[in-house]
C-alpha positions as CSV (number, residue, x, y, z in Angstrom):
1,M,0.0,0.0,0.0
2,D,1.5,3.4,-0.9
3,V,1.3,6.6,1.1
4,T,-1.7,7.9,-0.9
5,E,-3.8,4.7,-0.2
6,A,-2.9,4.9,3.5
7,K,-3.8,8.6,3.6
8,E,-7.2,7.9,2.1
9,G,-7.8,4.8,4.3
10,A,-8.1,2.6,1.2
11,G,-7.5,-1.1,1.9
12,M,-7.4,-0.5,5.6
13,Q,-10.5,-2.5,6.4
14,E,-9.3,-5.7,4.7
15,L,-6.2,-5.5,6.9
16,G,-8.4,-5.4,10.0
17,Q,-7.2,-1.8,10.8
18,K,-9.1,1.3,11.4
19,P,-8.5,4.3,9.1
20,R,-7.3,7.6,10.6
21,R,-10.0,9.9,12.0
22,E,-8.8,12.6,9.7
23,P,-6.4,12.6,6.7
24,W,-2.7,13.5,7.3
25,E,-1.8,17.1,6.7
26,R,0.5,16.9,3.7
27,A,3.6,18.6,5.2
28,R,3.4,16.4,8.3
29,L,3.0,13.3,6.2
30,R,6.0,14.2,4.2
31,R,8.1,14.8,7.4
32,M,7.0,11.4,8.8
33,T,7.8,9.5,5.6
34,N,11.1,11.3,5.4
35,R,12.0,10.1,8.9
36,L,11.1,6.6,7.9
37,S,13.2,6.8,4.8
38,R,16.2,7.8,6.9
39,I,15.6,4.9,9.3
40,E,15.3,2.5,6.3
41,G,18.6,3.9,5.0
42,Q,20.2,3.2,8.4
43,I,18.9,-0.4,8.4
44,K,20.2,-1.0,4.9
45,G,23.5,0.5,6.0
46,I,23.7,-1.9,8.9
47,R,23.1,-4.8,6.6
48,A,25.9,-3.5,4.2
49,M,28.2,-3.1,7.2
50,L,27.7,-6.7,8.2
51,E,28.1,-8.0,4.7
52,S,31.4,-6.1,4.3
53,D,32.7,-7.4,7.7
54,R,32.8,-4.0,9.4
55,H,34.0,-3.8,13.0
56,C,31.2,-4.8,15.4
57,G,31.5,-1.5,17.3
58,D,30.8,0.5,14.2
59,V,27.8,-1.7,13.4
60,L,26.5,-1.3,17.0
61,N,26.8,2.5,16.7
62,Q,24.6,2.3,13.6
63,V,22.1,0.0,15.4
64,A,21.9,2.6,18.3
65,A,21.3,5.4,15.8
66,A,18.5,3.4,14.0
67,E,16.9,2.6,17.4
68,K,17.0,6.2,18.4
69,G,15.5,7.3,15.1
70,L,12.7,4.7,15.3
71,R,11.9,5.7,18.9
72,A,11.7,9.4,17.9
73,F,9.4,8.4,15.1
74,G,7.2,6.5,17.5
75,I,7.0,9.4,19.9
76,E,6.1,11.8,17.1
77,L,3.5,9.4,15.8
78,A,2.1,9.0,19.4
79,K,1.8,12.8,19.7
80,E,0.0,13.0,16.4
81,H,-2.4,10.2,17.4
82,F,-3.2,11.8,20.7
83,N,-3.8,15.3,19.1
84,T,-5.8,14.2,16.1
85,C,-7.6,11.1,17.3
86,V,-7.6,10.6,21.1
87,L,-8.4,14.2,22.2
88,P,-11.3,14.7,19.7
89,D,-12.7,11.4,20.8
90,V,-12.5,12.3,24.5
91,R,-14.1,15.7,23.8
92,E,-17.0,13.9,22.2
93,G,-17.4,11.8,25.3
94,G,-15.6,8.6,24.1
95,D,-13.1,6.7,26.2
96,T,-12.1,3.8,23.9
97,L,-9.3,5.6,22.2
98,S,-7.9,7.0,25.4
99,E,-7.7,3.5,26.9
100,E,-6.1,2.2,23.7
101,F,-3.6,5.1,23.7
102,M,-2.5,4.3,27.3
103,Q,-1.8,0.7,26.2
104,I,0.2,2.0,23.3
105,F,2.0,4.5,25.5
106,E,3.0,1.7,27.9
107,Q,4.5,-0.3,25.0
108,L,6.5,2.7,23.8
109,A,7.8,3.3,27.3
110,R,9.3,-0.2,27.6
């Protein structure tokens, strides 16, 4: 599924997933996908380092950088989810998304 399909929620139901409450703002979507592209590049770099027999310390430094990037991405996505989905749901009297968010937050904190 490409970014456009995900943005429009196309194909989400057959995957058993809920579409976003509202579509991504274009600039934010671009920033998030750029972050993921950097992380993908780091992961590919780690593979290349292993395949070229690079020193383990160098590889581990790249692993740490990729983990940090992925954690930062997760935190940014959690903030986005809270502001665009959870808060509006709570304001409308719902509590399902806030309970779900707390479970997700606990997973991120581990």
